Every structure is written in C-alpha cells, then in structure tokens.
Backbone as CSV, one residue per row, in Angstrom:
resi,resn,N_x,N_y,N_z,CA_x,CA_y,CA_z,C_x,C_y,C_z
1,UNK,10.864,18.961,-17.864,11.929,18.718,-17.217,12.710,17.495,-17.530
2,UNK,14.411,17.589,-17.928,14.731,16.399,-18.369,16.183,16.151,-17.706
3,UNK,16.558,15.074,-16.856,17.714,14.828,-16.117,18.367,13.566,-17.127
4,UNK,19.372,13.952,-17.492,20.350,12.862,-18.255,21.115,12.221,-16.946
5,UNK,21.486,10.861,-17.220,21.983,9.861,-16.357,23.039,8.779,-16.927
6,UNK,23.802,8.498,-16.165,24.578,7.274,-16.765,24.729,6.156,-15.853
7,UNK,24.987,4.753,-16.475,25.116,4.054,-15.560,26.574,3.436,-15.558
8,UNK,26.707,2.819,-14.273,28.183,2.062,-14.054,28.381,0.972,-12.995
9,UNK,29.026,0.042,-13.392,28.494,-0.953,-12.696,29.623,-1.121,-11.497
10,UNK,28.819,-1.842,-10.198,30.078,-1.437,-8.828,30.684,-2.896,-9.090
11,UNK,31.626,-2.979,-8.105,32.394,-4.110,-7.634,31.254,-5.202,-7.395
12,UNK,30.333,-5.122,-6.652,29.527,-6.348,-6.252,28.617,-6.712,-7.618
13,UNK,28.688,-6.049,-8.602,27.880,-6.314,-10.032,26.522,-5.729,-10.111
14,UNK,26.387,-5.048,-9.443,24.919,-4.001,-9.151,25.200,-2.690,-10.174
15,UNK,24.156,-2.166,-10.954,24.368,-1.573,-11.592,23.836,0.334,-11.224
16,UNK,24.821,1.131,-11.017,24.585,2.313,-10.174,24.702,3.689,-11.385
17,UNK,23.705,4.548,-10.789,23.177,5.514,-11.611,24.095,6.801,-11.120
18,UNK,24.578,7.630,-12.096,25.212,9.042,-11.711,24.090,10.007,-12.778
19,UNK,24.037,10.833,-11.557,23.112,12.385,-12.528,23.952,12.934,-13.596
20,UNK,23.596,13.397,-14.571,24.322,14.210,-15.436,23.852,15.567,-15.853
21,UNK,23.681,15.952,-16.924,23.178,17.161,-16.956,21.720,17.362,-16.896
22,UNK,21.246,18.719,-16.451,19.888,19.054,-16.119,19.163,19.906,-17.234
23,UNK,17.834,19.829,-17.399,17.327,21.226,-18.134,16.268,21.100,-17.478
24,UNK,15.864,22.303,-16.424,15.091,22.590,-15.418,13.679,23.524,-16.264
25,UNK,12.644,22.754,-15.900,11.251,23.135,-15.999,10.789,24.628,-15.827
26,UNK,11.580,24.993,-14.595,10.889,26.299,-13.914,11.749,26.453,-13.021
27,UNK,11.414,27.906,-12.528,12.395,28.258,-11.316,12.250,27.544,-9.963
28,UNK,10.958,27.245,-9.498,10.355,26.482,-8.738,11.002,25.010,-8.338
29,UNK,11.481,24.370,-9.699,11.894,22.962,-9.659,13.455,23.196,-9.099
30,UNK,13.873,24.518,-10.180,15.854,24.718,-9.996,15.799,24.805,-8.235
31,UNK,15.121,25.923,-7.905,15.145,26.051,-6.400,15.251,25.045,-5.216
32,UNK,14.392,23.937,-5.592,14.094,22.778,-4.836,14.818,21.367,-5.107
33,UNK,15.492,21.764,-5.874,16.544,20.586,-6.711,17.607,20.194,-5.611
34,UNK,17.814,18.869,-5.058,18.554,18.599,-3.980,18.250,19.249,-2.558
35,UNK,17.247,19.529,-2.440,16.456,20.049,-1.534,15.254,19.176,-1.042
36,UNK,14.642,19.329,-1.829,13.017,18.629,-1.442,12.902,17.450,-2.530
37,UNK,13.736,17.777,-3.606,13.461,16.919,-4.603,14.763,16.746,-5.416
38,UNK,14.840,15.674,-5.977,16.451,15.172,-6.664,16.521,14.197,-7.255
39,UNK,17.653,13.580,-8.245,17.807,12.204,-8.700,18.088,10.984,-7.878
40,UNK,17.263,10.315,-8.023,17.985,8.920,-6.962,18.114,9.655,-5.717
41,UNK,18.909,9.395,-4.841,18.645,9.576,-3.212,18.969,11.142,-2.768
42,UNK,19.456,11.494,-4.214,19.884,13.381,-3.858,20.954,13.454,-3.452
43,UNK,21.703,13.458,-3.295,22.871,13.119,-2.685,24.036,13.428,-3.595
44,UNK,23.616,13.357,-4.870,24.678,13.711,-5.936,25.679,12.791,-6.177
45,UNK,25.842,11.705,-5.377,26.763,10.639,-6.042,25.944,9.602,-6.961
46,UNK,26.450,8.381,-6.453,25.978,6.912,-7.467,24.914,6.376,-6.487
47,UNK,23.689,6.012,-7.245,22.508,5.552,-6.910,21.758,4.561,-7.437
48,UNK,21.307,3.276,-6.782,20.601,2.399,-7.395,18.976,2.833,-8.094
49,UNK,18.460,4.192,-7.779,17.607,4.567,-8.302,17.687,5.620,-9.199
50,UNK,17.024,5.346,-10.683,17.157,6.242,-11.644,15.917,6.959,-12.015
51,UNK,15.189,7.448,-10.894,14.158,7.826,-11.045,14.378,9.395,-10.295
52,UNK,13.574,10.536,-10.742,13.472,11.740,-9.692,12.384,11.487,-8.764
53,UNK,12.720,11.834,-7.365,12.141,11.653,-6.118,11.866,12.863,-5.534
54,UNK,10.949,12.935,-4.747,10.778,13.685,-3.495,11.510,13.220,-2.218
55,UNK,12.216,13.866,-1.712,13.389,13.594,-0.459,12.688,14.029,0.581
56,UNK,12.332,13.191,1.264,11.889,13.589,2.883,12.341,12.789,4.179
57,UNK,13.389,13.462,4.987,13.992,12.799,5.906,12.925,12.739,7.175
58,UNK,12.960,11.073,7.421,11.864,10.800,8.952,12.786,10.685,10.016
59,UNK,12.624,11.501,10.814,13.509,11.098,12.194,12.998,9.706,13.077
60,UNK,13.825,9.116,13.274,13.815,7.867,14.031,14.224,7.992,15.546
61,UNK,13.477,6.681,16.468,14.063,7.205,17.659,15.415,6.820,17.975
62,UNK,16.148,6.060,16.975,17.518,6.008,17.333,18.195,7.198,16.571
63,UNK,17.611,8.420,16.543,18.369,9.823,16.239,19.137,9.748,14.905
64,UNK,18.815,8.735,14.058,19.204,8.019,12.605,18.198,8.537,11.568
65,UNK,17.958,9.338,11.047,16.932,9.555,9.839,16.952,8.436,9.048
66,UNK,15.686,8.357,8.378,15.573,7.243,7.209,15.096,8.428,6.527
67,UNK,15.640,8.167,5.089,15.202,9.193,3.940,14.112,8.474,3.209
68,UNK,13.273,8.817,3.214,11.940,8.437,2.314,11.931,9.099,1.051
69,UNK,11.723,8.157,-0.346,11.984,8.516,-1.717,10.495,8.319,-2.211
70,UNK,9.656,9.467,-2.738,8.482,9.198,-3.672,8.994,9.330,-4.999
71,UNK,8.650,8.637,-5.978,8.895,9.079,-7.259,8.141,10.030,-7.702
72,UNK,8.662,11.089,-8.975,7.931,12.375,-9.155,7.810,11.996,-10.628
73,UNK,6.388,12.256,-11.355,6.222,11.957,-12.890,5.857,13.303,-13.268
74,UNK,5.585,14.283,-12.684,5.328,15.806,-13.377,5.886,16.712,-12.261
75,UNK,6.153,17.572,-12.778,6.996,19.019,-12.051,5.648,19.238,-11.105
76,UNK,5.863,19.637,-10.004,4.680,19.948,-8.839,4.149,21.299,-8.879
77,UNK,5.082,22.114,-9.651,4.797,23.696,-9.723,4.596,24.277,-10.922
78,UNK,4.973,23.283,-12.010,4.452,23.789,-13.291,3.222,22.935,-14.232
79,UNK,3.588,21.405,-13.489,3.295,20.402,-13.984,3.813,19.698,-15.453
80,UNK,5.032,20.138,-16.112,5.673,19.577,-17.236,6.026,18.338,-16.590
81,UNK,5.922,17.041,-17.535,6.469,16.119,-17.548,7.699,15.725,-17.151
82,UNK,8.519,15.015,-16.206,9.988,14.496,-15.590,10.600,13.412,-16.180
83,UNK,11.319,13.510,-17.210,11.876,12.551,-17.997,13.588,12.336,-17.430
84,UNK,13.532,11.139,-17.423,15.262,10.907,-16.865,15.322,10.050,-18.292
85,UNK,16.622,10.429,-18.836,17.182,9.865,-20.416,18.546,9.579,-19.972
86,UNK,19.018,8.060,-20.096,20.489,7.459,-20.021,21.033,8.141,-21.509
87,UNK,22.441,8.400,-20.921,23.486,8.701,-21.760,24.422,7.400,-21.961
88,UNK,24.572,6.856,-23.407,25.565,6.195,-22.815,27.017,6.464,-23.310
C-alpha cells in the first residue's frame, strides 16, 4: 500500500501534512480506510502525524471521546508493507 502526502507550514510555524493519492493493497484496506485505519488522525484534513494509523475512539467520563492512534507498518489483511511518500 502506498499513501502520498504533502507538507504545508501552519501559521504557528508547525508543519502539517495532507493526504494525497492512495494506492490500496487489498479490498480489506480499502473498506476500512478512514473508519478503522487512516492517514494521520484520519479526518481527511491537515494533521501533524505523517503515518498510517489504527484509529480507535476511547470514551471518557466527560462524554468527549479521545482518539487513540497506533502506527501501522503492514496491512493487517494481506501483510503488504504500508509506505508513506512525500510529494514535493
């Protein structure tokens, strides 16, 4: 699997990353994209994480869930390596 991304500077001087084109390795990965697994925080917007992550919403006592992100190196369905490639 290959995920292309680009970097942009924010107003506070921090680098943010935006997801670009994706080449899926299997149907399982395609179905789970932005549901269980995604680029950065998986919301499709700019993020400070440039990795593909498992996305798990953890409920809190305050009723505001916390997003837990666990980096993924290999597809959990077919075992192919997950590559992130910066586009300039």
